[in-house]
N, CA, C and O atoms as a GROMACS GRO file, in nm:
protein
  568
    1MET      N    1   0.494  -2.555   0.133
    1MET     CA    2   0.381  -2.496   0.172
    1MET      C    3   0.404  -2.380   0.102
    1MET      O    4   0.506  -2.312   0.096
    2ASN      N    5   0.287  -2.363   0.046
    2ASN     CA    6   0.264  -2.242  -0.040
    2ASN      C    7   0.194  -2.087   0.016
    2ASN      O    8   0.080  -2.053   0.045
    3ASN      N    9   0.331  -2.015   0.013
    3ASN     CA   10   0.277  -1.855   0.055
    3ASN      C   11   0.190  -1.794   0.024
    3ASN      O   12   0.150  -1.803  -0.092
    4LYS      N   13   0.119  -1.698   0.128
    4LYS     CA   14  -0.010  -1.627   0.159
    4LYS      C   15   0.073  -1.495   0.067
    4LYS      O   16   0.180  -1.445   0.101
    5LYS      N   17   0.004  -1.461  -0.041
    5LYS     CA   18   0.093  -1.286  -0.066
    5LYS      C   19   0.038  -1.204  -0.049
    5LYS      O   20  -0.077  -1.182  -0.085
    6VAL      N   21   0.122  -1.124   0.022
    6VAL     CA   22   0.080  -0.978   0.046
    6VAL      C   23   0.121  -0.870   0.017
    6VAL      O   24   0.232  -0.831   0.052
    7ILE      N   25   0.030  -0.795  -0.058
    7ILE     CA   26   0.076  -0.654  -0.065
    7ILE      C   27   0.061  -0.522   0.020
    7ILE      O   28  -0.030  -0.474   0.088
    8LEU      N   29   0.209  -0.478  -0.019
    8LEU     CA   30   0.202  -0.372   0.064
    8LEU      C   31   0.201  -0.227   0.021
    8LEU      O   32   0.311  -0.194  -0.024
    9ILE      N   33   0.143  -0.163   0.022
    9ILE     CA   34   0.130  -0.031  -0.070
    9ILE      C   35   0.160   0.087   0.016
    9ILE      O   36   0.110   0.112   0.126
   10ILE      N   37   0.275   0.174  -0.067
   10ILE     CA   38   0.310   0.292   0.026
   10ILE      C   39   0.320   0.378  -0.163
   10ILE      O   40   0.316   0.328  -0.276
   11ASP      N   41   0.334   0.528  -0.111
   11ASP     CA   42   0.370   0.568  -0.236
   11ASP      C   43   0.467   0.549  -0.273
   11ASP      O   44   0.459   0.504  -0.388
   12SER      N   45   0.628   0.563  -0.218
   12SER     CA   46   0.752   0.508  -0.299
   12SER      C   47   0.811   0.501  -0.210
   12SER      O   48   0.766   0.504  -0.095
   13LEU      N   49   0.974   0.485  -0.258
   13LEU     CA   50   1.107   0.451  -0.137
   13LEU      C   51   1.166   0.543  -0.110
   13LEU      O   52   1.280   0.523  -0.068
   14ILE      N   53   1.119   0.681  -0.119
   14ILE     CA   54   1.197   0.778  -0.057
   14ILE      C   55   1.252   0.776   0.117
   14ILE      O   56   1.199   0.734   0.220
   15ALA      N   57   1.364   0.831   0.093
   15ALA     CA   58   1.408   0.793   0.255
   15ALA      C   59   1.280   0.887   0.357
   15ALA      O   60   1.291   1.009   0.365
   16GLY      N   61   1.177   0.823   0.420
   16GLY     CA   62   1.134   0.857   0.526
   16GLY      C   63   1.110   0.750   0.619
   16GLY      O   64   1.173   0.645   0.604
   17GLY      N   65   0.999   0.768   0.745
   17GLY     CA   66   0.983   0.714   0.799
   17GLY      C   67   0.914   0.615   0.767
   17GLY      O   68   0.965   0.503   0.763
   18ALA      N   69   0.777   0.640   0.735
   18ALA     CA   70   0.661   0.493   0.672
   18ALA      C   71   0.735   0.450   0.595
   18ALA      O   72   0.700   0.334   0.572
   19GLN      N   73   0.786   0.466   0.561
   19GLN     CA   74   0.863   0.346   0.412
   19GLN      C   75   0.986   0.281   0.480
   19GLN      O   76   1.001   0.173   0.423
   20ARG      N   77   1.087   0.296   0.580
   20ARG     CA   78   1.144   0.235   0.610
   20ARG      C   79   1.113   0.136   0.724
   20ARG      O   80   1.192   0.045   0.749
   21GLN      N   81   0.978   0.154   0.805
   21GLN     CA   82   0.907   0.075   0.857
   21GLN      C   83   0.854  -0.030   0.748
   21GLN      O   84   0.849  -0.150   0.772
   22MET      N   85   0.812   0.030   0.616
   22MET     CA   86   0.659  -0.061   0.520
   22MET      C   87   0.842  -0.209   0.491
   22MET      O   88   0.840  -0.328   0.524
   23ILE      N   89   0.944  -0.144   0.435
   23ILE     CA   90   1.058  -0.194   0.430
   23ILE      C   91   1.069  -0.313   0.582
   23ILE      O   92   1.070  -0.436   0.574
   24LEU      N   93   1.072  -0.269   0.653
   24LEU     CA   94   1.082  -0.386   0.787
   24LEU      C   95   0.986  -0.462   0.829
   24LEU      O   96   1.017  -0.555   0.904
   25LEU      N   97   0.858  -0.443   0.794
   25LEU     CA   98   0.724  -0.543   0.779
   25LEU      C   99   0.766  -0.658   0.688
   25LEU      O  100   0.781  -0.776   0.719
   26ALA      N  101   0.786  -0.580   0.530
   26ALA     CA  102   0.791  -0.624   0.454
   26ALA      C  103   0.933  -0.748   0.506
   26ALA      O  104   0.913  -0.869   0.505
   27GLU      N  105   1.001  -0.718   0.526
   27GLU     CA  106   1.133  -0.796   0.563
   27GLU      C  107   1.104  -0.929   0.690
   27GLU      O  108   1.145  -1.045   0.697
   28GLN      N  109   1.023  -0.855   0.772
   28GLN     CA  110   0.964  -0.959   0.868
   28GLN      C  111   0.874  -1.051   0.812
   28GLN      O  112   0.884  -1.173   0.825
   29LEU      N  113   0.762  -0.977   0.732
   29LEU     CA  114   0.718  -1.133   0.681
   29LEU      C  115   0.793  -1.239   0.590
   29LEU      O  116   0.790  -1.360   0.610
   30LYS      N  117   0.862  -1.177   0.487
   30LYS     CA  118   0.921  -1.289   0.427
   30LYS      C  119   1.023  -1.386   0.542
   30LYS      O  120   1.108  -1.470   0.512
   31GLY      N  121   0.991  -1.352   0.643
   31GLY     CA  122   1.047  -1.478   0.732
   31GLY      C  123   0.891  -1.593   0.836
   31GLY      O  124   0.878  -1.667   0.934
   32THR      N  125   0.820  -1.538   0.734
   32THR     CA  126   0.703  -1.617   0.778
   32THR      C  127   0.615  -1.749   0.681
   32THR      O  128   0.667  -1.819   0.594
   33SER      N  129   0.510  -1.752   0.716
   33SER     CA  130   0.410  -1.802   0.555
   33SER      C  131   0.355  -1.706   0.494
   33SER      O  132   0.232  -1.705   0.489
   34TYR      N  133   0.440  -1.588   0.422
   34TYR     CA  134   0.404  -1.490   0.358
   34TYR      C  135   0.498  -1.411   0.224
   34TYR      O  136   0.617  -1.381   0.220
   35GLU      N  137   0.418  -1.397   0.150
   35GLU     CA  138   0.530  -1.343   0.048
   35GLU      C  139   0.493  -1.219   0.016
   35GLU      O  140   0.414  -1.206  -0.077
   36PRO      N  141   0.537  -1.118   0.076
   36PRO     CA  142   0.525  -0.971   0.083
   36PRO      C  143   0.574  -0.887  -0.066
   36PRO      O  144   0.694  -0.897  -0.094
   37THR      N  145   0.508  -0.827  -0.134
   37THR     CA  146   0.537  -0.714  -0.217
   37THR      C  147   0.504  -0.599  -0.201
   37THR      O  148   0.391  -0.562  -0.168
   38LEU      N  149   0.640  -0.500  -0.233
   38LEU     CA  150   0.611  -0.395  -0.198
   38LEU      C  151   0.542  -0.341  -0.299
   38LEU      O  152   0.561  -0.414  -0.396
   39LEU      N  153   0.443  -0.214  -0.341
   39LEU     CA  154   0.363  -0.158  -0.436
   39LEU      C  155   0.396  -0.037  -0.398
   39LEU      O  156   0.374   0.007  -0.285
   40ILE      N  157   0.480   0.056  -0.536
   40ILE     CA  158   0.470   0.189  -0.493
   40ILE      C  159   0.443   0.255  -0.698
   40ILE      O  160   0.452   0.188  -0.800
   41TYR      N  161   0.409   0.409  -0.681
   41TYR     CA  162   0.374   0.446  -0.731
   41TYR      C  163   0.443   0.559  -0.788
   41TYR      O  164   0.429   0.597  -0.904
   42HIS      N  165   0.512   0.608  -0.708
   42HIS     CA  166   0.647   0.736  -0.785
   42HIS      C  167   0.750   0.679  -0.761
   42HIS      O  168   0.774   0.622  -0.654
   43ASP      N  169   0.855   0.689  -0.891
   43ASP     CA  170   0.964   0.610  -0.901
   43ASP      C  171   1.076   0.699  -0.803
   43ASP      O  172   1.188   0.726  -0.849
   44LEU      N  173   1.031   0.746  -0.651
   44LEU     CA  174   1.163   0.789  -0.568
   44LEU      C  175   1.194   0.691  -0.507
   44LEU      O  176   1.109   0.627  -0.446
   45MET      N  177   1.366   0.643  -0.511
   45MET     CA  178   1.455   0.541  -0.518
   45MET      C  179   1.517   0.504  -0.417
   45MET      O  180   1.558   0.392  -0.390
   46ASP      N  181   1.529   0.671  -0.314
   46ASP     CA  182   1.596   0.651  -0.211
   46ASP      C  183   1.646   0.508  -0.144
   46ASP      O  184   1.761   0.485  -0.108
   47LEU      N  185   1.536   0.420  -0.135
   47LEU     CA  186   1.556   0.284  -0.017
   47LEU      C  187   1.556   0.174  -0.144
   47LEU      O  188   1.539   0.056  -0.112
   48LEU      N  189   1.568   0.198  -0.247
   48LEU     CA  190   1.581   0.088  -0.311
   48LEU      C  191   1.700  -0.027  -0.319
   48LEU      O  192   1.690  -0.147  -0.342
   49SER      N  193   1.795   0.040  -0.295
   49SER     CA  194   1.970  -0.068  -0.256
   49SER      C  195   1.884  -0.178  -0.080
   49SER      O  196   1.901  -0.297  -0.056
   50ASP      N  197   1.809  -0.089  -0.006
   50ASP     CA  198   1.751  -0.180   0.115
   50ASP      C  199   1.703  -0.272   0.059
   50ASP      O  200   1.759  -0.379   0.081
   51VAL      N  201   1.602  -0.275  -0.020
   51VAL     CA  202   1.498  -0.361  -0.100
   51VAL      C  203   1.560  -0.434  -0.120
   51VAL      O  204   1.576  -0.537  -0.055
   52GLU      N  205   1.636  -0.386  -0.258
   52GLU     CA  206   1.714  -0.539  -0.294
   52GLU      C  207   1.828  -0.610  -0.225
   52GLU      O  208   1.849  -0.730  -0.242
   53LYS      N  209   1.899  -0.538  -0.149
   53LYS     CA  210   1.951  -0.661  -0.018
   53LYS      C  211   1.890  -0.720   0.071
   53LYS      O  212   1.930  -0.793   0.162
   54LYS      N  213   1.774  -0.678   0.036
   54LYS     CA  214   1.693  -0.741   0.127
   54LYS      C  215   1.563  -0.903   0.076
   54LYS      O  216   1.501  -0.993   0.132
   55GLN      N  217   1.583  -0.860  -0.034
   55GLN     CA  218   1.514  -0.963  -0.142
   55GLN      C  219   1.372  -0.919  -0.185
   55GLN      O  220   1.287  -0.994  -0.231
   56ILE      N  221   1.362  -0.798  -0.164
   56ILE     CA  222   1.196  -0.807  -0.121
   56ILE      C  223   1.145  -0.766  -0.244
   56ILE      O  224   1.191  -0.680  -0.319
   57ASN      N  225   1.018  -0.853  -0.263
   57ASN     CA  226   0.928  -0.820  -0.452
   57ASN      C  227   0.946  -0.648  -0.438
   57ASN      O  228   0.953  -0.580  -0.335
   58LEU      N  229   0.949  -0.618  -0.542
   58LEU     CA  230   0.905  -0.473  -0.545
   58LEU      C  231   0.855  -0.422  -0.719
   58LEU      O  232   0.920  -0.427  -0.824
   59LYS      N  233   0.715  -0.376  -0.692
   59LYS     CA  234   0.621  -0.378  -0.800
   59LYS      C  235   0.640  -0.234  -0.831
   59LYS      O  236   0.711  -0.198  -0.738
   60LEU      N  237   0.619  -0.127  -0.909
   60LEU     CA  238   0.642  -0.042  -0.928
   60LEU      C  239   0.476   0.023  -1.067
   60LEU      O  240   0.487   0.005  -1.188
   61ILE      N  241   0.381   0.075  -1.020
   61ILE     CA  242   0.338   0.119  -1.106
   61ILE      C  243   0.308   0.248  -1.135
   61ILE      O  244   0.217   0.292  -1.066
   62PRO      N  245   0.357   0.329  -1.219
   62PRO     CA  246   0.373   0.427  -1.222
   62PRO      C  247   0.219   0.513  -1.199
   62PRO      O  248   0.115   0.450  -1.218
   63LYS      N  249   0.213   0.659  -1.158
   63LYS     CA  250   0.096   0.720  -1.159
   63LYS      C  251   0.118   0.794  -1.285
   63LYS      O  252   0.232   0.834  -1.310
   64SER      N  253   0.002   0.822  -1.385
   64SER     CA  254  -0.054   0.914  -1.468
   64SER      C  255  -0.002   1.036  -1.402
   64SER      O  256   0.003   1.062  -1.282
   65GLU      N  257   0.044   1.120  -1.530
   65GLU     CA  258   0.055   1.210  -1.472
   65GLU      C  259  -0.078   1.352  -1.498
   65GLU      O  260  -0.082   1.474  -1.482
   66VAL      N  261  -0.164   1.249  -1.541
   66VAL     CA  262  -0.334   1.342  -1.549
   66VAL      C  263  -0.414   1.228  -1.475
   66VAL      O  264  -0.524   1.239  -1.420
   67SER      N  265  -0.358   1.148  -1.484
   67SER     CA  266  -0.501   1.018  -1.386
   67SER      C  267  -0.496   0.935  -1.288
   67SER      O  268  -0.444   0.823  -1.293
   68TRP      N  269  -0.560   0.993  -1.176
   68TRP     CA  270  -0.571   0.893  -1.048
   68TRP      C  271  -0.663   0.777  -1.104
   68TRP      O  272  -0.650   0.667  -1.050
   69SER      N  273  -0.734   0.788  -1.183
   69SER     CA  274  -0.814   0.682  -1.169
   69SER      C  275  -0.782   0.553  -1.280
   69SER      O  276  -0.836   0.443  -1.280
   70ASN      N  277  -0.667   0.608  -1.382
   70ASN     CA  278  -0.580   0.572  -1.445
   70ASN      C  279  -0.459   0.425  -1.311
   70ASN      O  280  -0.462   0.303  -1.294
   71LEU      N  281  -0.406   0.498  -1.274
   71LEU     CA  282  -0.340   0.480  -1.167
   71LEU      C  283  -0.441   0.364  -1.054
   71LEU      O  284  -0.378   0.277  -0.993
   72ILE      N  285  -0.527   0.368  -1.043
   72ILE     CA  286  -0.632   0.308  -0.929
   72ILE      C  287  -0.683   0.150  -1.012
   72ILE      O  288  -0.705   0.036  -0.972
   73TRP      N  289  -0.686   0.220  -1.146
   73TRP     CA  290  -0.761   0.104  -1.224
   73TRP      C  291  -0.667   0.007  -1.258
   73TRP      O  292  -0.714  -0.106  -1.246
   74SER      N  293  -0.501   0.010  -1.312
   74SER     CA  294  -0.373  -0.055  -1.274
   74SER      C  295  -0.346  -0.099  -1.173
   74SER      O  296  -0.272  -0.195  -1.189
   75ILE      N  297  -0.380  -0.068  -1.010
   75ILE     CA  298  -0.348  -0.134  -0.923
   75ILE      C  299  -0.509  -0.236  -0.921
   75ILE      O  300  -0.452  -0.344  -0.903
   76ILE      N  301  -0.602  -0.260  -0.924
   76ILE     CA  302  -0.691  -0.294  -0.992
   76ILE      C  303  -0.641  -0.434  -1.022
   76ILE      O  304  -0.647  -0.536  -0.953
   77LYS      N  305  -0.594  -0.412  -1.133
   77LYS     CA  306  -0.583  -0.534  -1.259
   77LYS      C  307  -0.444  -0.587  -1.199
   77LYS      O  308  -0.390  -0.686  -1.248
   78PHE      N  309  -0.388  -0.516  -1.089
   78PHE     CA  310  -0.237  -0.613  -1.063
   78PHE      C  311  -0.334  -0.691  -0.929
   78PHE      O  312  -0.324  -0.807  -0.891
   79LEU      N  313  -0.419  -0.595  -0.882
   79LEU     CA  314  -0.472  -0.752  -0.716
   79LEU      C  315  -0.495  -0.832  -0.811
   79LEU      O  316  -0.428  -0.932  -0.838
   80ARG      N  317  -0.614  -0.782  -0.881
   80ARG     CA  318  -0.689  -0.932  -0.970
   80ARG      C  319  -0.591  -1.000  -0.991
   80ARG      O  320  -0.582  -1.062  -0.886
   81LYS      N  321  -0.475  -1.046  -1.080
   81LYS     CA  322  -0.356  -1.095  -1.160
   81LYS      C  323  -0.300  -1.188  -1.040
   81LYS      O  324  -0.288  -1.310  -1.058
   82GLU      N  325  -0.249  -1.094  -0.858
   82GLU     CA  326  -0.204  -1.123  -0.809
   82GLU      C  327  -0.269  -1.233  -0.711
   82GLU      O  328  -0.215  -1.338  -0.675
   83LYS      N  329  -0.400  -1.186  -0.676
   83LYS     CA  330  -0.501  -1.266  -0.568
   83LYS      C  331  -0.382  -1.232  -0.438
   83LYS      O  332  -0.300  -1.322  -0.418
   84PRO      N  333  -0.376  -1.148  -0.381
   84PRO     CA  334  -0.321  -1.169  -0.264
   84PRO      C  335  -0.423  -1.183  -0.139
   84PRO      O  336  -0.531  -1.127  -0.121
   85TYR      N  337  -0.361  -1.266  -0.069
   85TYR     CA  338  -0.435  -1.280   0.076
   85TYR      C  339  -0.536  -1.092   0.129
   85TYR      O  340  -0.648  -1.048   0.154
   86ALA      N  341  -0.402  -1.051   0.116
   86ALA     CA  342  -0.432  -0.927   0.175
   86ALA      C  343  -0.356  -0.801   0.138
   86ALA      O  344  -0.265  -0.818   0.057
   87ILE      N  345  -0.378  -0.675   0.186
   87ILE     CA  346  -0.329  -0.580   0.168
   87ILE      C  347  -0.294  -0.489   0.287
   87ILE      O  348  -0.361  -0.457   0.385
   88ILE      N  349  -0.175  -0.460   0.253
   88ILE     CA  350  -0.140  -0.360   0.401
   88ILE      C  351  -0.125  -0.188   0.316
   88ILE      O  352  -0.046  -0.173   0.223
   89SER      N  353  -0.183  -0.111   0.349
   89SER     CA  354  -0.091   0.010   0.376
   89SER      C  355  -0.069   0.129   0.446
   89SER      O  356  -0.146   0.148   0.540
   90TYR      N  357   0.011   0.208   0.427
   90TYR     CA  358   0.084   0.324   0.532
   90TYR      C  359   0.050   0.445   0.411
   90TYR      O  360   0.050   0.446   0.287
   91LEU      N  361   0.019   0.556   0.533
   91LEU     CA  362  -0.017   0.670   0.469
   91LEU      C  363  -0.110   0.724   0.404
   91LEU      O  364  -0.160   0.655   0.316
   92ASN      N  365  -0.156   0.839   0.422
   92ASN     CA  366  -0.314   0.854   0.375
   92ASN      C  367  -0.362   0.845   0.223
   92ASN      O  368  -0.464   0.784   0.190
   93THR      N  369  -0.266   0.924   0.121
   93THR     CA  370  -0.320   0.891  -0.005
   93THR      C  371  -0.288   0.705  -0.024
   93THR      O  372  -0.377   0.633  -0.068
   94PRO      N  373  -0.144   0.644   0.019
   94PRO     CA  374  -0.188   0.488  -0.037
   94PRO      C  375  -0.299   0.418   0.048
   94PRO      O  376  -0.322   0.301   0.018
   95ASN      N  377  -0.387   0.483   0.172
   95ASN     CA  378  -0.497   0.395   0.239
   95ASN      C  379  -0.594   0.399   0.161
   95ASN      O  380  -0.680   0.311   0.151
   96LEU      N  381  -0.589   0.513   0.091
   96LEU     CA  382  -0.760   0.566   0.013
   96LEU      C  383  -0.738   0.486  -0.148
   96LEU      O  384  -0.836   0.470  -0.221
   97ILE      N  385  -0.600   0.440  -0.191
   97ILE     CA  386  -0.620   0.362  -0.285
   97ILE      C  387  -0.606   0.265  -0.246
   97ILE      O  388  -0.672   0.197  -0.324
   98ALA      N  389  -0.538   0.160  -0.132
   98ALA     CA  390  -0.607   0.005  -0.080
   98ALA      C  391  -0.714   0.000  -0.047
   98ALA      O  392  -0.757  -0.115  -0.053
   99ARG      N  393  -0.803   0.092  -0.002
   99ARG     CA  394  -0.955   0.104   0.018
   99ARG      C  395  -1.042   0.039  -0.109
   99ARG      O  396  -1.110  -0.060  -0.138
  100ILE      N  397  -0.994   0.163  -0.162
  100ILE     CA  398  -1.078   0.105  -0.309
  100ILE      C  399  -1.057   0.036  -0.428
  100ILE      O  400  -1.146  -0.028  -0.485
  101ALA      N  401  -0.910   0.050  -0.477
  101ALA     CA  402  -0.829  -0.045  -0.556
  101ALA      C  403  -0.906  -0.211  -0.503
  101ALA      O  404  -0.966  -0.291  -0.575
  102GLY      N  405  -0.872  -0.220  -0.329
  102GLY     CA  406  -0.882  -0.312  -0.236
  102GLY      C  407  -1.034  -0.413  -0.286
  102GLY      O  408  -1.070  -0.521  -0.332
  103ARG      N  409  -1.066  -0.320  -0.251
  103ARG     CA  410  -1.275  -0.363  -0.264
  103ARG      C  411  -1.333  -0.368  -0.405
  103ARG      O  412  -1.432  -0.438  -0.430
  104LEU      N  413  -1.278  -0.301  -0.489
  104LEU     CA  414  -1.334  -0.313  -0.641
  104LEU      C  415  -1.208  -0.467  -0.666
  104LEU      O  416  -1.285  -0.526  -0.742
  105SER      N  417  -1.131  -0.528  -0.661
  105SER     CA  418  -1.056  -0.625  -0.691
  105SER      C  419  -1.126  -0.736  -0.620
  105SER      O  420  -1.105  -0.854  -0.647
  106GLY      N  421  -1.204  -0.698  -0.534
  106GLY     CA  422  -1.272  -0.834  -0.459
  106GLY      C  423  -1.203  -0.883  -0.343
  106GLY      O  424  -1.229  -0.996  -0.303
  107LEU      N  425  -1.107  -0.804  -0.277
  107LEU     CA  426  -1.050  -0.810  -0.159
  107LEU      C  427  -1.098  -0.814  -0.022
  107LEU      O  428  -1.131  -0.696  -0.005
  108THR      N  429  -1.115  -0.857   0.055
  108THR     CA  430  -1.151  -0.883   0.171
  108THR      C  431  -1.094  -0.869   0.298
  108THR      O  432  -1.152  -0.882   0.406
  109ARG      N  433  -0.970  -0.841   0.276
  109ARG     CA  434  -0.846  -0.795   0.401
  109ARG      C  435  -0.784  -0.700   0.385
  109ARG      O  436  -0.707  -0.700   0.288
  110ILE      N  437  -0.788  -0.626   0.438
  110ILE     CA  438  -0.742  -0.430   0.399
  110ILE      C  439  -0.751  -0.351   0.508
  110ILE      O  440  -0.832  -0.284   0.572
  111ILE      N  441  -0.616  -0.390   0.505
  111ILE     CA  442  -0.542  -0.329   0.673
  111ILE      C  443  -0.467  -0.212   0.606
  111ILE      O  444  -0.387  -0.215   0.511
  112THR      N  445  -0.526  -0.080   0.702
  112THR     CA  446  -0.476   0.076   0.636
  112THR      C  447  -0.402   0.117   0.776
  112THR      O  448  -0.417   0.052   0.880
  113SER      N  449  -0.327   0.224   0.764
  113SER     CA  450  -0.334   0.275   0.892
  113SER      C  451  -0.312   0.435   0.932
  113SER      O  452  -0.247   0.509   0.858
  114GLN      N  453  -0.366   0.475   1.045
  114GLN     CA  454  -0.351   0.592   1.105
  114GLN      C  455  -0.186   0.622   1.136
  114GLN      O  456  -0.122   0.541   1.202
  115ARG      N  457  -0.117   0.754   1.078
  115ARG     CA  458   0.001   0.803   1.119
  115ARG      C  459   0.002   0.922   1.192
  115ARG      O  460   0.010   0.928   1.314
  116ASN      N  461  -0.008   1.048   1.088
  116ASN     CA  462   0.010   1.156   1.139
  116ASN      C  463  -0.135   1.171   1.050
  116ASN      O  464  -0.150   1.149   0.930
  117LEU      N  465  -0.238   1.215   1.149
  117LEU     CA  466  -0.369   1.245   1.037
  117LEU      C  467  -0.374   1.372   1.007
  117LEU      O  468  -0.489   1.383   0.966
  118ASP      N  469  -0.334   1.459   1.001
  118ASP     CA  470  -0.287   1.580   0.895
  118ASP      C  471  -0.403   1.598   0.857
  118ASP      O  472  -0.405   1.720   0.870
  119LEU      N  473  -0.544   1.562   0.803
  119LEU     CA  474  -0.640   1.588   0.763
  119LEU      C  475  -0.708   1.707   0.787
  119LEU      O  476  -0.801   1.747   0.717
  120LEU      N  477  -0.655   1.776   0.902
  120LEU     CA  478  -0.792   1.867   0.970
  120LEU      C  479  -0.745   1.997   0.873
  120LEU      O  480  -0.802   2.106   0.877
  121ASN      N  481  -0.619   1.963   0.778
  121ASN     CA  482  -0.572   2.099   0.642
  121ASN      C  483  -0.624   2.065   0.605
  121ASN      O  484  -0.672   2.164   0.549
  122SER      N  485  -0.712   1.942   0.553
  122SER     CA  486  -0.789   1.965   0.403
  122SER      C  487  -0.900   1.943   0.424
  122SER      O  488  -0.900   1.821   0.441
  123ARG      N  489  -1.053   1.996   0.441
  123ARG     CA  490  -1.149   1.948   0.410
  123ARG      C  491  -1.182   1.831   0.281
  123ARG      O  492  -1.275   1.751   0.291
  124LYS      N  493  -1.125   1.834   0.205
  124LYS     CA  494  -1.163   1.794   0.131
  124LYS      C  495  -1.080   1.582   0.201
  124LYS      O  496  -1.146   1.480   0.217
  125ARG      N  497  -0.947   1.598   0.219
  125ARG     CA  498  -0.855   1.510   0.279
  125ARG      C  499  -0.960   1.418   0.392
  125ARG      O  500  -0.956   1.296   0.393
  126LEU      N  501  -1.066   1.509   0.496
  126LEU     CA  502  -1.121   1.505   0.602
  126LEU      C  503  -1.201   1.436   0.517
  126LEU      O  504  -1.160   1.320   0.522
  127LEU      N  505  -1.324   1.445   0.416
  127LEU     CA  506  -1.411   1.359   0.363
  127LEU      C  507  -1.387   1.282   0.288
  127LEU      O  508  -1.487   1.236   0.234
  128LEU      N  509  -1.270   1.233   0.248
  128LEU     CA  510  -1.248   1.125   0.205
  128LEU      C  511  -1.205   1.050   0.331
  128LEU      O  512  -1.270   0.946   0.338
  129GLU      N  513  -1.150   1.059   0.397
  129GLU     CA  514  -1.084   0.975   0.499
  129GLU      C  515  -1.248   0.954   0.545
  129GLU      O  516  -1.290   0.884   0.453
  130ARG      N  517  -1.305   0.965   0.591
  130ARG     CA  518  -1.482   1.001   0.681
  130ARG      C  519  -1.554   0.866   0.522
  130ARG      O  520  -1.576   0.747   0.542
  131LEU      N  521  -1.564   0.907   0.447
  131LEU     CA  522  -1.594   0.822   0.348
  131LEU      C  523  -1.547   0.683   0.294
  131LEU      O  524  -1.612   0.597   0.236
  132THR      N  525  -1.382   0.684   0.340
  132THR     CA  526  -1.340   0.534   0.243
  132THR      C  527  -1.311   0.429   0.392
  132THR      O  528  -1.301   0.306   0.381
  133GLN      N  529  -1.299   0.511   0.546
  133GLN     CA  530  -1.256   0.444   0.646
  133GLN      C  531  -1.319   0.313   0.652
  133GLN      O  532  -1.237   0.222   0.661
  134ASN      N  533  -1.452   0.273   0.649
  134ASN     CA  534  -1.490   0.159   0.676
  134ASN      C  535  -1.466   0.086   0.570
  134ASN      O  536  -1.472  -0.031   0.607
  135LEU      N  537  -1.435   0.091   0.431
  135LEU     CA  538  -1.374  -0.025   0.331
  135LEU      C  539  -1.265  -0.044   0.405
  135LEU      O  540  -1.292  -0.159   0.440
  136SER      N  541  -1.143  -0.016   0.466
  136SER     CA  542  -1.050  -0.062   0.581
  136SER      C  543  -1.146  -0.200   0.646
  136SER      O  544  -1.261  -0.214   0.687
  137SER      N  545  -1.031  -0.284   0.630
  137SER     CA  546  -1.097  -0.441   0.692
  137SER      C  547  -1.055  -0.471   0.875
  137SER      O  548  -1.097  -0.563   0.944
  138LEU      N  549  -0.953  -0.352   0.919
  138LEU     CA  550  -0.866  -0.286   1.009
  138LEU      C  551  -0.732  -0.242   1.009
  138LEU      O  552  -0.630  -0.288   0.957
  139MET      N  553  -0.761  -0.128   1.090
  139MET     CA  554  -0.743  -0.043   1.075
  139MET      C  555  -0.559  -0.027   1.184
  139MET      O  556  -0.593  -0.002   1.300
  140VAL      N  557  -0.447  -0.033   1.180
  140VAL     CA  558  -0.403   0.028   1.278
  140VAL      C  559  -0.319   0.136   1.273
  140VAL      O  560  -0.252   0.165   1.174
  141THR      N  561  -0.322   0.233   1.438
  141THR     CA  562  -0.301   0.325   1.460
  141THR      C  563  -0.107   0.320   1.510
  141THR      O  564  -0.046   0.242   1.583
  142ASN      N  565  -0.057   0.445   1.427
  142ASN     CA  566   0.101   0.458   1.523
  142ASN      C  567   0.053   0.659   1.585
  142ASN      O  568   0.130   0.722   1.657
   0.00000   0.00000   0.00000
């Protein structure tokens, strides 16, 4: 059987709750007809041993110190090459990246999550959320 690729986007493997949940999701997907790959853009790797122990595919696309647009373009190229069935993201910035890169790479299954909205502290972040939330095909709340 040909497994469907699913790209799971999160910022890093720092020892945080969302990162642990993303690893758990990847582990659960491995037992189904899906082939998960964790995609991160910061090289903070506190949980790397968990990813390796569970034999989860990991892709690091480092964020350029000067350009978010280079990061998004690199992710678009990766998504076009991999042709995943879906992408799933956790946290505000990974959600924004998933929505933009996912749509620009031609994906229609973009699942984002709302966890801690913390948007009220930043007008710019709230505006970006409002402008891009409809690019998600599904939004999961926690």
